N, C-alpha and C positions, 0 to 999 in steps of 0.2 A: 487774622491770624493762625491759620490750622498750625496747633506742634508740631507734626511730620514736618513741616516745613520752616521753624524755627530758626533755633542754633545751630554749629557745622558742632560734632560733635570733638573731646578732650581730646581724644586719638582716635584709633584703629581700625588695632590690635593686633599688626603688624611688625614684625622688626624689619625698621629702612629709616637708611638714605638714600638721601638725591642730592643733587648737585649741578648748578648751572651758572652760563656766564654770564656779567651785567656788562662789563665794558671791558676792554686789554688788561682794568685793571684786576678788580673784582670778582667774585665767585658770592654765590646765596647760598647753603644749605639752608637743607631742611630735614628732621629725623624724626623716629617716632622706638624708644629700646621699653618693648612691654614688661610686665612690673614684675611678675611674671620668670620671662628670662632673669631679669636682672636678679632677683630674689635663689633663681639655681645656679647661676656662674659668681656669682658675685659666696655661695655658698662655699665652695669651690676651691673658687679665687682667689679669694679673701674679701675682709669683710669693710679693709679699709681703702679696696681701687675705688678711683675715683671715674663718672662717666665724663671720657673723651671722645673730641673726636681729632680726630690720626688723614691731613691731607698729607697724598705722596704729591713730590714729583716724578710723573712721568715720562718725561722727555722724550725722545724718539729709543724709548723698552719697551718691548715687549712684551707689556708688565703682569709679574708671575705671581703678587703677593709679596718676594722681598729681594728683589733687585729695583729698586726704588732709587731716582739718584739722592734724591735726597725724603726727608718728612719733617713737618708740624703737630706740637701737638697742641690743640688745644682744649683743656680743663668746660665741660658746660653742665652749669647747673641743671637745667630739667631735662627726663627723657624722649619731653616732647617740644621741637623745642628749631633755630629757625635759625642762625645768623653767619654776613658777612661777612666777609675776608678779601682784604687785599692783599693779594698777591704782591703784587709788582712786577709780574714778570710776563710782559705778555706774550702771546707765540707758545708759552710751553703747558704746560698738559697734566692733567690731574687726575688723582682720583681721591676718595674719602672712607674713612670706614666710622663708623661710628664701637666705642667696646668701650672697655674698661680698661683705666691703667695702673698697678699697683704703682706700691711705693718705690715698690726696686724697679720700673724703669722696663719691668714685661708688658708685656700688655696681650690683649683678648681681642678680638674679633668677633665682635656683635653683626653686625650685616655692612656690605660695600657699596659704597654709588656709582650711578654711573663711570664714564672715559666723558672727558672735557679739552679742550685744547682752548684756549685765551685768541679771542682774538688780537692780530697784530696790530700796533701802534704808530700807525702812518698809513701809504698811501701804499695800493695796490703796487707790487712789480710782477703781475700777468696781464701776459697782453695778450687781448682774444684777439689771433692769427682770422675767427672765421669769420672778420671783420673789415679785412682786408680785401681792397678793392681788384680782380685784373682788370690788366686795360682791355680784355671784349666787354667785358662789365663796366667798368668806366664810363664811355662808350655806347649803351646801352641805358646809364641809370644818366646822365649829360645832356645826352643827343650828339646826334655828331651832324659837322659841317652840313654844309649840305653841298659844300666841293670833297669831302672825303667817302661820302655813298656815291656817287655817280660817278669819283674816280676823275673829271675833268678837273684840279687842281691844283696846280705843286706843289713839289718837295718844301719847300721854305714856306708855302702860304699851310700845310699842315701841319709843320710845325714850327712857325708860328703861334700857332690859333692852342696846342699843346700848348704850353710855354703856356698864351696867356689863362686857361684853365689849369692848370697843375700853379702862377705865381692865386691864383685867385681861391685856388681853396685851403692852399697854405697857409 
């Protein structure tokens, strides 16, 4: 095997975090924080600060970094890593930051993720009106009874055939 196609690199040299949904309850995040950036930020922010992923619940807000309806901090121990987060909140929206958390509770963002919305936990309430049939399309698709096309049928016959077709469809 050619060495160029061997193993994947430990990191790609950029500060990054991404988050994606797995199901209505769980999301997956992966991140990288470069050693140079960590050393530079810890030098002024505090060497006792810890690497942390902060998850923001941004449901119903136009998120600007300060107006989340809530957040959760998860300390992580690897500068390149991944984690499954069990939110337990279907239909909520989230984003994540990788950053440093000081012992005093201050947070310094190194990178911000994309925004996600968890899928709903249940049957969709969206009804596609596009699939509804108007009477003209119904008769084209299911065929006109012979008397309907030629106008030789009585109104009672038309009503009987219409009811019968509607009962068979429902």
